[in-house]
Each structure stands twice: as structure tokens, then as C-alpha cells.
C-alpha positions in Angstrom: 16.3 -55.0 34.3 14.8 -55.2 30.8 15.2 -59.0 30.8 13.3 -59.2 34.1 10.4 -57.1 32.8 10.2 -59.2 29.7 10.3 -62.4 31.7 7.4 -61.2 34.0 5.4 -60.2 31.0 5.9 -63.5 29.4 5.0 -65.4 32.5 1.8 -63.4 33.0 0.8 -64.0 29.4 1.5 -67.7 29.6 -0.3 -68.1 33.0 -3.4 -66.0 32.0 -3.7 -66.1 28.2 -7.3 -65.1 28.0 -7.0 -62.1 30.3 -3.9 -60.9 28.5 -5.6 -61.2 25.1 -8.6 -59.2 26.4 -6.2 -56.5 27.7 -4.4 -56.4 24.4 -7.6 -56.1 22.4 -8.9 -53.3 24.7 -5.6 -51.4 24.3 -5.8 -51.8 20.5 -9.4 -50.5 20.4 -8.4 -47.5 22.5 -5.5 -46.6 20.1 -7.8 -47.1 17.1 -10.5 -44.7 18.5 -7.8 -42.1 19.2 -6.5 -42.4 15.7 -10.1 -42.0 14.3 -10.7 -38.9 16.5 -7.5 -37.3 15.4 -8.4 -38.0 11.7 -11.9 -36.5 12.2 -10.4 -33.4 13.7 -7.8 -33.1 10.9 -10.6 -33.5 8.3 -12.7 -30.8 10.0 -9.7 -28.5 9.9 -9.2 -29.2 6.2 -12.9 -28.7 5.4 -12.9 -25.4 7.2 -10.3 -24.2 4.8 -11.8 -25.9 1.7 -12.6 -23.2 -0.9 -15.4 -25.4 -2.3 -17.3 -25.5 1.0 -19.8 -22.9 2.1 -19.4 -24.0 5.8 -15.9 -22.5 6.2 -15.5 -19.1 7.6 -17.6 -16.7 9.5 -19.4 -15.0 6.6 -20.7 -16.7 3.5 -21.6 -14.5 0.4 -24.0 -16.3 -2.0 -26.1 -15.3 -5.0 -29.6 -14.3 -3.9 -31.9 -17.2 -3.7 -29.2 -19.9 -3.2 -29.7 -22.3 -0.3 -26.3 -22.8 1.6 -27.3 -26.3 2.5 -27.2 -27.6 -1.0 -23.9 -26.0 -2.1 -21.8 -29.1 -1.4 -23.9 -31.2 -3.7 -21.5 -31.8 -6.6 -19.5 -28.9 -5.2 -19.8 -25.2 -5.7 -17.5 -25.4 -8.6 -19.8 -27.7 -10.4 -22.8 -25.4 -9.8 -21.0 -22.4 -11.4 -22.3 -20.0 -8.8 -20.6 -16.6 -9.0 -20.9 -13.2 -7.4 -20.8 -10.3 -9.9 -18.5 -7.4 -9.3 -16.4 -9.1 -6.7 -13.9 -6.3 -6.6 -16.6 -3.8 -5.7 -18.0 -6.2 -3.0 -14.5 -6.8 -1.6 -13.4 -3.1 -1.7 -16.6 -1.0 -1.2 -18.8 -3.4 0.8 -16.6 -5.7 3.0 -14.0 -3.0 3.5 -16.5 -0.1 3.4 -17.9 2.0 6.1 -20.8 -0.3 7.0 -18.9 -3.6 7.5 -15.2 -2.7 7.4 -14.8 -2.6 11.2 -16.3 -6.0 11.6 -14.6 -7.9 8.7 -11.0 -8.9 9.4 -10.2 -10.2 5.9 -11.9 -11.4 2.8 -10.5 -13.5 0.0 -12.3 -13.5 -3.4 -11.5 -16.6 -5.4 -12.4 -18.3 -8.7 -12.4 -22.1 -8.0 -12.4 -24.7 -10.7 -13.8 -22.5 -13.5 -14.3 -24.3 -16.8 -12.1 -22.9 -19.5 -10.9 -24.0 -22.9 -7.3 -23.7 -23.8 -6.2 -23.4 -27.5 -2.7 -24.8 -28.1 -1.2 -25.9 -31.5 -4.6 -26.0 -33.2 -6.1 -28.1 -30.4 -8.7 -27.0 -27.9 -8.4 -28.6 -24.5 -10.9 -28.3 -21.7 -9.4 -27.4 -18.3 -10.3 -26.1 -14.8 -8.8 -22.7 -13.8 -8.6 -21.3 -10.2 -7.4 -17.9 -9.1 -7.1 -15.8 -6.0 -5.1 -13.0 -4.4 -2.4 -14.8 -2.4 -2.0 -12.2 0.3 -5.8 -12.3 1.0 -5.8 -16.1 0.9 -3.2 -16.1 3.7 -5.0 -13.4 5.7 -8.2 -15.5 5.7 -6.4 -18.8 6.2 -8.1 -20.1 3.2 -6.8 -22.7 0.8 -4.8 -20.8 -1.8 -6.3 -20.3 -5.1 -2.9 -20.8 -6.7 -0.5 -22.7 -4.4 2.8 -21.0 -3.9 1.8 -17.8 -5.8 2.6 -14.2 -4.7 0.7 -11.0 -5.3 1.3 -9.5 -8.7 0.7 -6.0 -10.1 -2.5 -7.3 -11.6 -3.7 -8.5 -8.1 -3.0 -5.1 -6.6 -4.7 -3.3 -9.5 -7.8 -5.5 -9.2 -8.1 -4.7 -5.5 -7.1 -1.1 -5.5 -7.1 0.3 -9.0 -5.9 3.8 -9.8 -8.6 6.3 -10.7 -7.8 6.0 -14.5 -7.8 2.1 -14.3 -11.2 2.2 -12.4 -12.8 4.4 -15.1 -11.5 2.2 -17.9 -12.8 -0.8 -16.1 -16.3 0.7 -15.5 -16.9 2.8 -18.6 -16.1 0.8 -21.7 -18.5 0.3 -24.6 -19.8 -3.1 -25.5 -19.9 -5.1 -28.7 -23.6 -5.8 -29.3 -24.7 -9.4 -30.1 -25.6 -9.9 -33.7 -29.2 -10.6 -33.1 -29.6 -7.5 -30.8 -27.8 -5.1 -33.2 -30.9 -3.5 -34.8 -32.4 -2.4 -31.5 -29.0 -1.8 -29.8 -28.2 1.6 -28.2 -25.4 2.7 -25.9 -24.6 6.0 -24.5 -22.6 8.2 -22.1 -24.8 10.6 -20.2 -23.6 13.6 -18.2 -25.6 16.2 -16.3 -24.4 19.3 -14.4 -25.8 22.3 -12.6 -24.5 25.8 -11.9 -25.7 26.5 -8.4 -25.3 30.3 -8.5 -27.5 30.9 -11.4 -29.6 27.7 -11.3 -28.7 26.9 -14.9 -28.2 23.2 -15.8 -27.6 20.9 -18.7 -27.5 17.4 -20.1 -25.0 16.0 -22.5 -25.5 12.6 -24.2 -23.1 10.8 -26.5 -25.0 7.9 -28.1 -24.1 5.0 -30.4 -26.6 2.8 -32.2 -26.1 -0.7 -33.3 -26.4 0.2 -37.1 -23.3 2.4 -37.1 -25.0 5.7 -36.3 -24.1 8.1 -33.6 -26.0 11.0 -32.0 -24.8 13.9 -29.9 -27.5 15.6 -27.8 -27.0 18.8 -25.7 -29.7 20.4 -23.6 -29.1 23.6 -21.8 -31.5 25.5 -19.6 -31.2 28.8 -17.9 -33.6 30.0 -15.3 -36.6 31.8 -16.8 -35.5 30.9 -20.4 -36.5 28.3 -22.9 -34.5 25.2 -23.1 -31.8 25.1 -25.8 -31.7 21.8 -27.7 -28.9 20.7 -30.1 -28.9 17.3 -31.7 -26.2 16.3 -34.1 -26.3 13.0 -36.0 -23.0 11.5 -37.4 -21.9 8.1 -38.7 -19.7 6.1 -36.5 -16.1 5.6 -37.9 -13.8 2.6 -37.2 -12.0 3.2 -33.9 -14.6 5.7 -32.6 -15.8 3.4 -29.9 -13.4 1.9 -27.4 -14.3 -1.5 -25.8 -11.4 -1.5 -23.3 -11.4 2.0 -22.1 -13.5 5.1 -21.3 -12.3 7.0 -24.4 -15.1 7.5 -27.0 -15.8 9.6 -30.0 -19.1 10.3 -31.7 -19.2 12.9 -34.5 -17.8 16.2 -33.1 -17.8 15.0 -29.5 -14.9 13.3 -27.8 -14.8 11.8 -24.3 -11.3 11.0 -22.9 -10.1 9.5 -19.6 -7.2 11.7 -18.5 -5.7 10.3 -15.3 -9.1 9.5 -13.8 -10.9 12.7 -15.0 -13.1 13.0 -18.0 -12.1 15.6 -20.6 -15.1 16.3 -22.9 -14.7 18.4 -26.1 -17.2 19.2 -28.7 -16.2 21.1 -31.9 -19.1 22.1 -34.1 -20.6 25.4 -35.1 -23.9 24.5 -33.4 -22.2 23.6 -30.0 -18.7 23.9 -28.6 -17.6 22.5 -25.2 -14.4 22.1 -23.2 -15.3 20.4 -19.9 -13.5 18.5 -17.2 -15.6 16.2 -15.0 -13.8 15.0 -11.8 -15.2 12.1 -9.9 -15.3 12.1 -6.2 -13.7 8.9 -4.8 -15.9 6.1 -3.6 -19.1 7.4 -5.2 -19.8 4.9 -8.1 -22.0 2.0 -8.9 -20.4 -1.1 -10.7 -21.8 -2.4 -14.0 -24.9 -4.6 -13.9 -26.6 -6.3 -16.8 -29.9 -8.2 -17.2 -30.7 -10.5 -20.1 -34.2 -12.0 -20.5 -36.6 -12.7 -23.3 -34.3 -10.9 -25.8 -34.2 -7.7 -23.8 -30.6 -6.6 -22.7 -30.3 -3.8 -20.2 -26.9 -2.6 -18.8 -26.1 0.2 -16.4 -23.1 1.6 -14.6 -22.5 4.9 -12.8 -18.8 5.9 -12.9 -19.5 9.3 -11.4 -22.3 9.4 -9.0 -20.9 12.5 -7.4 -18.4 14.8 -9.1 -17.6 18.3 -10.3 -17.6 19.9 -13.7 -15.5 22.8 -14.8 -15.1 24.5 -18.2 -17.4 26.1 -20.7 -20.2 24.8 -23.0 -22.0 27.1 -25.5 -24.4 27.2 -28.3 -25.3 30.2 -30.5 -27.8 31.3 -27.9 -26.6 30.0 -24.5 -23.2 29.8 -22.8 -22.6 28.1 -19.4 -19.3 28.6 -17.5 -18.9 26.0 -14.8 -16.5 26.1 -11.9 -16.6 22.9 -9.7 -20.3 22.6 -10.4 -22.0 19.5 -9.2 -21.9 16.8 -11.9 -23.1 13.2 -12.5 -22.3 10.6 -15.2 -23.7 7.2 -16.1 -23.5 4.8 -19.0 -26.3 2.7 -20.4 -26.4 -0.1 -23.0 -28.8 -2.6 -24.4 -31.9 -3.2 -26.5 -34.1 -0.1 -25.8 -37.3 -0.8 -27.6 -40.5 -0.6 -25.5 -38.5 0.4 -22.4 -39.2 3.0 -19.8 -37.7 3.8 -16.4 -37.9 5.5 -13.0 -34.6 7.1 -12.1 -33.2 9.8 -9.8 -30.0 10.9 -8.1 -29.0 13.6 -5.7 -27.6 14.4 -2.3 -25.6 16.9 -0.2 -23.2 17.0 2.7 -24.9 14.1 4.4 -24.5 11.6 1.6 -25.8 10.6 -1.9 -28.7 8.6 -3.2 -29.5 6.9 -6.4 -32.7 5.0 -7.3 -33.9 3.4 -10.5 -36.1 0.7 -12.0 -36.7 -0.5 -15.5 -40.0 -1.3 -17.1 -40.5 -3.3 -20.3 -43.8 -3.0 -22.3 -43.6 -6.7 -23.2 -45.3 -8.9 -20.7 -43.8 -12.1 -22.1 -41.0 -12.2 -19.5 -41.3 -10.5 -16.1 -37.6 -11.3 -15.7 -36.8 -8.5 -18.2 -38.0 -6.0 -15.7 -35.5 -4.4 -13.2 -37.2 -3.8 -9.9 -36.7 -0.4 -8.4 -33.8 -0.2 -5.9 -32.5 2.7 -3.9 -28.7 2.8 -3.3 -27.1 4.9 -0.5 -23.7 6.3 0.1 -22.3 8.4 3.0 -19.2 10.5 3.4 -16.2 8.6 4.6 -15.8 8.5 8.4 -12.1 7.6 8.2 -9.9 10.4 9.4 -7.9 12.0 6.6 -9.9 10.1 3.9 -12.0 12.0 1.4 -14.8 10.5 -0.7 -17.7 8.3 0.0 -18.6 4.9 1.3 -21.3 2.5 0.1 -24.0 1.8 2.7 -26.3 -0.5 0.9 -29.1 -1.3 -1.6 -32.7 -1.1 -0.5 -35.7 -2.5 -2.5 -38.2 0.3 -3.3 -41.6 -0.4 -1.9 -43.3 2.5 -3.6 -42.8 5.6 -5.9 -45.7 8.0 -5.4 -46.0 11.2 -7.6 -48.2 14.0 -6.3 -49.3 17.5 -7.2 -49.8 16.9 -10.9 -50.3 20.0 -12.9 -49.9 21.2 -16.6 -46.3 21.5 -17.5 -44.3 22.2 -20.7 -45.9 22.1 -24.1 -45.3 19.0 -26.3 -46.9 18.6 -29.7 -49.4 21.3 -28.9 -50.5 19.9 -25.6 -49.5 20.5 -22.0 -47.7 17.6 -20.5 -48.8 16.7 -16.9 -45.9 17.0 -14.5 -45.6 16.2 -10.7 -44.8 18.7 -8.0 -43.2 16.0 -5.8 -42.2 12.3 -5.6 -42.1 10.2 -2.5 -40.1 7.0 -2.4 -40.1 4.4 0.4 -37.4 1.7 0.5 -36.9 -1.0 3.1 -34.9 -4.2 3.8 -35.3 -5.9 7.1 -35.1 -3.2 9.9 -33.4 -0.7 7.6 -35.6 1.9 6.1 -35.0 4.9 3.8 -37.6 7.5 2.7 -37.0 10.1 0.0 -39.0 13.2 -0.8 -38.1 14.9 -4.1 -39.6 18.4 -4.6 -39.7 19.3 -8.3 -38.7 22.9 -9.2 -38.2 22.6 -13.0 -39.2 20.0 -15.7 -38.1 19.5 -19.3 -40.4 17.4 -21.6 -39.6 15.6 -24.8 -41.0 12.9 -27.0 -40.0 9.3 -26.0 -39.8 7.2 -29.2 -37.9 4.4 -27.6 -40.3 4.0 -24.8 -43.7 2.4 -24.8 -46.7 3.6 -22.8 -47.4 1.5 -19.8 -51.0 2.6 -19.7 -53.9 0.9 -21.4 -54.4 4.1 -23.5 -52.9 4.9 -26.9 -51.9 8.3 -25.8 -48.4 9.5 -26.7 -45.7 9.2 -24.1 -43.5 12.1 -22.8 -40.1 11.8 -21.2 -39.7 14.1 -18.2 -36.3 15.3 -16.9 -37.0 17.0 -13.5 -34.8 19.2 -11.4 -35.3 20.0 -7.7 -34.3 19.3 -4.2 -34.3 16.1 -2.2 -34.7 15.3 1.5 -33.8 11.8 2.7 -34.6 10.3 6.1 -34.0 6.8 7.4 -32.3 4.4 9.6 -29.5 1.9 8.6 -28.0 -0.4 11.2 -29.7 1.6 13.9 -28.0 4.9 12.9 -30.0 7.8 11.5 -29.6 8.9 7.9 -30.1 12.6 7.1 -29.5 14.0 3.6 -30.6 17.3 2.1 -29.5 18.7 -1.3 -30.0 19.0 -5.0 -31.6 16.3 -7.2 -32.3 15.2 -10.7 -34.9 12.6 -11.7 -36.6 11.1 -14.8 -39.9 9.4 -15.5 -42.4 8.8 -18.4 -46.0 10.0 -18.5 -48.9 9.6 -20.9 -49.9 12.8 -22.6 -53.8 13.1 -22.7 -55.4 14.0 -26.0 
């Protein structure tokens, strides 16, 4: 049978050689086209999983202002684009209340990062890549490290314990040599006793020239403010650059299992306070560097509670799960002023802030005002908060100005209210702060942003806040307590 088929094929080819050659060429072209199509399909599949391509996946996260169309020019790894605080973006944004139900998986990666390896007195340039293997598999992405499995460090990076998170957020920083004369860094706590209306501020500050300052301000309703300032030299080991534990003079701040234990032992002020963060309510570190101005800010405790006692010779406050807040600032604080406020209630929590620099040499040194919004977790059985988003502030309008506290023999003008409007796309948030009490102090580190030479006063305001808005078509309603700060010129 096979011999007969071969004989017929040979006879046909011999009898019609041109027709047979045309048939063979057509068959070959068909096979070649099929191979090419299969190769293109395979290439598309590989490219869809290529970690260096912005075209793969359903959602692409890019630094603001970057055009996705140009990312493949020389590859993303050659352009060194990165997203700051990728753990916060992964954990609180992509897995948070706003996008968690829509995002199946997300895989943060470092791809082809330039590093230098020192070995046997030689420095060798290399490219390093990293990822979390389980997330790489969940997103069907090319593995950052082929064949790797999740380690304890991977799990800690994605879901740190409360203590690990505070140490990651709240460490001090080594100032650059050129910035040391103007460097300042501090832990700031504020708290309020709702029953009596008493409130206080506690600041532990370190300056770049090895000096430290402890500042305590306590205010009872209907009484004068109690101010205590204690200066002390910084000793080796007082400041920790890898944890939240710090010491300045008689004040000590320790991270105990994800809670802050603050103690002060001095005849002028004594304190034994515990500050407990509420899970999910925090803002990751952010730093801007421009024209010699460095500004860093992080909020480890946007919403928390304070318990314990703090007393001076004239004032004593006993706190029992009182509302508390804590942030951390660092940088070169000469000629700098800011707008800032925080507050909230059962419906959620807000934070807004913007930085103003007296120097006009570099607009990039300014930090535009932004309003951040959190809401209580909607997951059953889960306590804490969830990050909803950041909204550029369109306007901050103070109203109802009237004479306030005395400073340097003059009344400082203070507002009765502040209205803030923030919007991005179809999302809009409006905030109304009603001021009930104001403390005023001189502001030596700030520069007046007015054309006059009038002295500048620093205002610390207390009151209530009402927030109304719409995010993703859902209404936002928040009512509760608030604290805010601003700077004003004091007329002569």
C-alpha cells in the first residue's frame, strides 16, 4: 500500500513537475505563516508577563506625570522609575476599602535596580531584582527572583506586626552634613480629655547641632496655658535611626509591642503616658528635597488613644482612653510655615496639610496642600480604618477674624472658622472647622509670607470639624473633634 502511494506521487511529480513545485511551495508558505503566527502569539504572552513592560496587566501604577507610552524606551529599569511606599500602596490602597473588592492581586517588584557589591576590597556593579514570590504567582507575573519562596521578611514587609510597623515609620534620620546647621526633627503628640475639655501638646525635638528640647503645653478650660520647655544636650545613643525609641533630656519615647510608652522625669514636668494607635489609621513617610530645603513628614498615629497622667507644678491631667494623635517631622526648618489639621469621629478621619517656604528660588520646595481621608473598616469583624484617598486642596479660607491671645503685648488675630475644599475628578470633599480655643506663640523658625515686616505668630487651634463629600459616588459624612495649625502676621 505504501509502495503504491509513493509510486503514484512520483508519477504525478514526474508528469507535472511545474504544478507539483507550485503545490509544494504553497504548502511551505502556509506552514511558515502558521509558525510565524504561533511565534507572535507566544511573544505576546511573554510580553504580557514581562515585568519591564507597562502594557502587561489590567492596572498600571506609575509616578505622577509619567507617560505610559514611553516606558519601554530603554526599559523601565533603565529609567529608574519607582513608586514610594510600595508596601502602603499594596496593603492600604490596592487591598484597602476603596479598591480591595476590584483588585484580584498585586505584585510589587524591584526590577534591575543598579547596586554596587563590595567583595574582597573590590566594588562590582550589578543589577538586583526582588519580589514577593506568592504575589508574583498570584498575578501570573514573571518572578522577581525565579524559584524563590516567601520568606519571613516578605511576610513582614506585606503584613508587619504593630511594633514592626511603628519602627519602620517612626525612626529618626541622620541629617546630611550640609543641612545639619538648620536641621530639626521631632516627635509630636497631642491629646484631649473630652469630659473636661482639657488638652495638651508634647514635643520631643532634636536639632542638628546636638541639642534637644522637650516642650509641653497643657490647657484647661477657662485657665491659662501651662508651658514647660526643657533644653538638654543630646547624648550618644539617644536617637535611634532604626526604631521608634528615642530619648531627649528627661523624656523617653519607647515602642512597646506597637504602643508608645512616654515617660518624663523632671521636677518641672512628670509624665507616664501610653498612646495606642488604632489599626489602619496612619500616613507613610514622605520627603521632598529641593533647593536645599528638606521636608519630611509621617503620621504613625492618625487616630489613637492616650491613657496615663501628665503633670506640672500647676496642672495635672489624667487621661483614660482620650483621643490622641502623633506625627513626626524632619528637615531644614528655616523660613518654613504650614497649614495643617486633623480630626474626625465615628464616620472617619481627615488630615490636611501644606508646606510654604519663604524662599521663592524653587517652587518645588513647596508642598501643595492635600487632604487625606480614612473611613472605618467595612469588613465584618475587622476593627480599624481604611485609606480612601488623597485629594488636592483647592482653597483654605479662614473667616471670622477677631482679637485672640496676647503675644508680645499685642492681640493676635485668630479665625472663628476655616473652610477647606478639595477635589480630584468627580470626587469632592469639603471641610468646615469651627474654632473653639486658640493658643498663640512666637514662630522663630517660620518666615512671614506677607509683604510686611510684622512678626509672625504660630496658632494652635482646637474645635470641631464637619466633613461632607462624595467619593466614588458614595457620600462621606464625618463629624467630630479637630486640631489645626497655621501662621499669621501680628499687626503692630
